[in-house]
BAMITOR-253892 format. One record per residue (C-alpha): z, y, x; residue number from 1. Coordinates in steps of 0.5 Angstrom, whole numbers, plus 500, padded with zeros to 3 digits. Example, Ala and Ser with C-alpha at 12.3 -4.5 7.8 and 13.67 -1.06 7.14 Angstrom:
REM BAMITOR-253892
    z    y    x  baro
  516  491  525     1
  514  498  527     2
This chain:
REM BAMITOR-253892
    z    y    x  baro
  037  791  225     1
  044  793  225     2
  046  800  224     3
  052  800  229     4
  047  800  235     5
  051  798  241     6
  047  800  247     7
  047  797  254     8
  046  802  259     9
  043  801  266    10
  047  797  271    11
  049  799  278    12
  049  792  281    13
  049  794  288    14
  055  799  287    15
  059  794  282    16
  058  789  287    17
  061  794  293    18
  067  796  289    19
  069  790  286    20
  069  787  293    21
  073  793  296    22
  078  793  290    23
  079  785  291    24
  080  787  298    25
  085  792  297    26
  089  789  291    27
  088  782  292    28
  090  778  285    29
  091  784  281    30
  084  785  281    31
  081  779  277    32
  074  777  275    33
  075  771  271    34
  070  771  265    35
  076  770  260    36
  080  776  262    37
  074  780  263    38
  072  778  255    39
  079  780  253    40
  078  787  256    41
  072  788  252    42
  072  790  245    43
  075  785  241    44
  079  788  235    45
  073  788  230    46
  066  785  230    47
  062  790  234    48
  059  786  240    49
  064  785  246    50
  061  788  253    51
  065  785  258    52
  067  789  265    53
  065  786  272    54
  073  786  274    55
  080  788  271    56
  085  792  276    57
  092  791  273    58
  094  798  276    59
  102  800  277    60
  102  807  280    61
  098  813  279    62
  096  812  286    63
  092  806  284    64
  088  809  279    65
  086  815  284    66
  084  809  289    67
  080  806  284    68
  077  812  281    69
  075  814  288    70
  072  808  290    71
  068  808  283    72
  066  815  284    73
  063  814  291    74
  058  808  288    75
  057  811  281    76
  060  805  278    77
  063  806  271    78
  071  805  270    79
  074  804  263    80
  082  805  261    81
  085  799  257    82
  092  800  254    83
  093  794  249    84
  086  793  246    85
  087  795  239    86
  082  800  238    87
  077  799  233    88
  070  803  234    89
  068  799  241    90
  072  804  246    91
  073  799  251    92
  066  796  251    93
  063  796  258    94
  056  799  256    95
  054  799  263    96
  059  794  266    97
  064  797  271    98
  071  796  272    99
  077  796  267   100
  083  799  269   101
  089  795  265   102
  095  800  264   103
  100  794  261   104
  104  794  268   105
  105  802  268   106
  110  802  262   107
  116  805  265   108
  120  810  261   109
  121  816  266   110
  126  820  263   111
  129  822  256   112
  131  829  255   113
  135  829  249   114
  137  836  249   115
  129  838  249   116
  127  833  244   117
  122  830  249   118
  121  824  254   119
  116  823  260   120
  113  816  260   121
  107  812  263   122
  101  811  259   123
  102  803  258   124
  109  804  254   125
  108  802  247   126
  110  805  241   127
  115  800  239   128
  118  799  246   129
  119  807  246   130
  123  807  240   131
  127  801  242   132
  129  805  248   133
  131  811  244   134
  135  807  238   135
  142  809  241   136
  140  816  243   137
  139  818  236   138
  132  820  237   139
  125  817  235   140
  118  818  236   141
  114  818  229   142
  107  816  230   143
  105  810  228   144
  098  807  227   145
  100  800  225   146
  098  796  231   147
  104  796  237   148
  099  800  241   149
  100  803  248   150
  102  811  248   151
  096  812  253   152
  091  809  248   153
  094  813  242   154
  093  819  246   155
  086  818  248   156
  084  816  241   157
  088  822  238   158
  092  816  234   159
  096  818  227   160
  098  813  222   161
  103  813  216   162
  108  818  218   163
  102  824  220   164
  103  827  213   165
  110  830  216   166
  110  829  223   167
  102  830  225   168
  098  826  230   169
  098  825  237   170
  095  832  238   171
  101  835  235   172
  106  831  239   173
  103  831  246   174
  106  836  250   175
  103  835  257   176
  100  830  261   177
  097  828  268   178
  090  825  269   179
  086  822  274   180
  079  826  273   181
  072  823  275   182
  073  825  282   183
  079  822  283   184
  084  828  283   185
  090  828  279   186
  092  834  275   187
  097  836  270   188
  095  839  264   189
  102  843  262   190
  109  844  264   191
  115  841  259   192
  115  848  255   193
  114  847  248   194
  108  853  248   195
  104  856  253   196
  099  861  253   197
  097  859  261   198
  089  858  261   199
  085  853  257   200
  089  848  253   201
  087  842  258   202
  092  837  254   203
  088  838  247   204
  082  837  251   205
  084  830  254   206
  087  828  248   207
  082  825  243   208
  077  824  249   209
  077  817  249   210
  077  816  256   211
  071  820  257   212
  074  826  261   213
  080  823  265   214
  084  817  265   215
  091  819  263   216
  097  817  268   217
  103  820  265   218
  105  823  258   219
  110  828  256   220
  112  827  248   221
  116  830  243   222
  121  827  240   223
  125  828  233   224
  132  826  231   225
  133  820  227   226
  134  822  219   227
  141  822  216   228
  138  818  210   229
  131  815  209   230
  129  813  202   231
  122  810  200   232
  119  806  194   233
  113  804  190   234
  110  807  184   235
  104  804  181   236
  098  808  177   237
  093  806  172   238
  087  808  176   239
  086  811  183   240
  085  818  180   241
  092  818  177   242
  095  816  184   243
  091  821  188   244
  093  827  183   245
  100  825  184   246
  099  826  192   247
  096  833  191   248
  101  835  187   249
  107  832  191   250
  104  836  197   251
  102  842  194   252
  109  843  191   253
  112  842  198   254
  116  836  198   255
  117  834  205   256
  114  827  204   257
  114  823  211   258
  109  817  208   259
  105  817  202   260
  100  811  202   261
  095  809  197   262
  093  801  196   263
  087  800  191   264
  088  794  186   265
  084  789  191   266
  089  791  197   267
  095  790  192   268
  092  783  190   269
  091  782  198   270
  098  784  200   271
  101  780  194   272
  098  774  196   273
  099  775  204   274
  106  777  204   275
  109  774  197   276
  110  780  193   277
  109  781  186   278
  107  789  185   279
  103  790  179   280
  096  789  180   281
  094  796  180   282
  093  802  185   283
  100  804  188   284
  103  809  192   285
  108  807  198   286
  112  813  199   287
  118  815  204   288
  122  821  205   289
  127  823  211   290
  132  828  211   291
  140  828  208   292
  143  824  203   293
  142  829  198   294
  135  831  200   295
  132  824  200   296
  135  823  193   297
  132  830  190   298
  125  829  193   299
  125  821  190   300
  127  824  183   301
  122  830  184   302
  116  825  186   303
  118  820  180   304
  117  826  175   305
  111  828  178   306
  108  821  178   307
  110  820  171   308
  106  826  169   309
  100  822  171   310
  102  816  168   311
  105  813  174   312
  111  809  174   313
  116  807  174   314
  118  809  181   315
  122  804  184   316
  126  807  190   317
  131  805  195   318
  135  807  201   319
  137  800  203   320
  134  799  210   321
  132  792  209   322
  128  793  202   323
  124  799  206   324
  123  795  212   325
  120  789  207   326
  116  794  204   327
  113  797  210   328
  112  791  213   329
  107  789  208   330
  104  795  209   331
  103  794  216   332
  100  787  214   333
  095  790  210   334
  089  789  215   335
  091  781  215   336
  092  781  208   337
  085  784  207   338
  082  779  212   339
  085  773  208   340
  081  775  202   341
  075  771  205   342
  078  765  209   343
  073  761  214   344
  071  762  221   345
  064  765  219   346
  068  771  216   347
  069  777  220   348
  072  784  219   349
  069  791  219   350
  074  796  219   351
  072  804  218   352
  076  810  216   353
  074  817  214   354
  078  823  212   355
  076  829  207   356
  080  835  204   357
  085  832  199   358
  082  836  193   359
  076  831  194   360
  080  825  196   361
  080  822  189   362
  072  823  188   363
  071  820  195   364
  075  814  193   365
  072  813  186   366
  065  814  189   367
  067  809  194   368
  070  804  190   369
  063  804  185   370
  059  803  192   371
  063  797  193   372
  062  794  186   373
  055  795  186   374
  054  792  192   375
  058  786  191   376
  062  787  197   377
  069  785  199   378
  072  791  201   379
  080  793  200   380
  082  800  201   381
  088  803  204   382
  090  810  205   383
  094  815  209   384
  093  820  203   385
  098  825  204   386
  092  828  209   387
  086  825  206   388
  085  819  210   389
  083  813  208   390
  081  806  211   391
  076  801  208   392
  076  794  211   393
  069  790  209   394
  070  782  210   395
  063  779  211   396
  060  773  213   397
  058  774  220   398
  053  768  220   399
  049  772  214   400
  045  777  217   401
  044  780  210   402
  051  780  209   403
  052  784  215   404
  047  789  214   405
  049  790  207   406
  056  792  210   407
  054  796  215   408
  049  800  210   409
  055  801  206   410
  059  804  212   411
  053  809  213   412
  054  811  206   413
  061  812  206   414
  061  816  213   415
  055  821  210   416
  059  821  203   417
  065  824  207   418
  061  829  211   419
  058  832  205   420
  065  833  202   421
  067  837  208   422
  070  831  211   423
  070  827  217   424
  067  820  219   425
  073  818  222   426
  080  821  221   427
  084  817  226   428
  079  811  229   429
  075  815  234   430
  068  815  235   431
  067  810  241   432
  060  806  239   433
  061  805  232   434
  061  812  229   435
  056  815  234   436
  051  816  229   437
  054  821  225   438
  057  826  230   439
  051  830  230   440
  051  830  222   441
  058  832  222   442
  058  837  228   443
  051  839  229   444
  050  844  235   445
  057  843  237   446
  056  836  240   447
  051  840  245   448
  057  843  248   449
  061  837  248   450
  056  834  252   451
  056  840  257   452
  064  839  258   453
  062  832  259   454
  057  833  265   455
  061  839  268   456
  068  834  268   457
  064  828  270   458
  057  829  272   459
  056  822  274   460
  058  819  267   461
  063  814  270   462
  068  815  265   463
  067  810  259   464
  060  811  259   465
  056  810  252   466
  062  813  248   467
  062  819  243   468
  055  821  244   469
  049  819  248   470
  047  823  254   471
């Protein structure tokens, strides 16, 4: 039996039929019910089974969202927000059927307030689209989860990524938002002021709620000045422990590292093969510094000295954009590089992540590598190790039930190992369906209060039901 138990919830057939008919009448060709497009709007990013919605509405305004939610609320029909489809834990599945709201056409950048270092956007704007728009302003948005995800989806899953060690996560970079709630009302969680003590922090409540409490229709985001200079490079180490100790020493010394990414030996081998590179086949850190010309040079040199104390190096670093871009392109392609370790249509990927206190990081990764070896898995590791977060991608034979069960059992042990180390079962993927089994273990009775909040804000459980926890 699969450990990731994707449940099918009870369907409201009469209500779904009524809502789909009404949406077709109101929106015409913007409401689609074809099988292929419905499958594209279920879960597709990892091996979790696809649960398709009954229809897909391409929304263009917050008024469209309100109208759709009001119709669904009246008939108690589920509604699921869809950005680009890059979430990894089944967040997009329609466990009880219903309507998927596609936000790809709500992709307008409403305003950029350069003096205030913020911008206002619609949720379908992707991170690459925003940064392309900002390029000539001297500003940028730093949150980079790897995929060219929609910013509404990134807020909904509290995404982070390679820059989080310096710039924080989406939780830290959403100033305010607008959202349609389960009763169809549109609310604004805050103003554009950088801080406020006015009432409950609804912004932080909705960021990371995975579309279960409200559907985001507008975001106000923090922006940052583009660094005067950037330096980055690669440093190899004899083992994972030496690399992790270097990370810990770097953070403790207060070096303002912008990115610090760990690749274990198997992941380096995969990256070399996929991106045609020649890094030494041993654990390595990809590092980047942002600041002034003299500052980044001093930071890189100091990091090199720390690495040498732990038998790392040489630290090959460069300020040239071309060399740095090649480095980070290889890092962002690590997922596909890992998938290519076992080729053939029968192979699939189970991507998972955990996060632990940085002092336990080396211990957790070493135990995880031993677990992988003991069970004969093909599972490279890559991590945003500056904040204790790492990912494992298990490449498995989808036609071999024993291989799938073995992979899922490994993920279960990994989640429990992280929780036992005072960490979390997910640093950035979110809970969705894939991590539901571990939330009670991690947070205990606090989950009961989450259920109370869900029932208070969405009493009929129409907003993305079957995610995060059961009711």
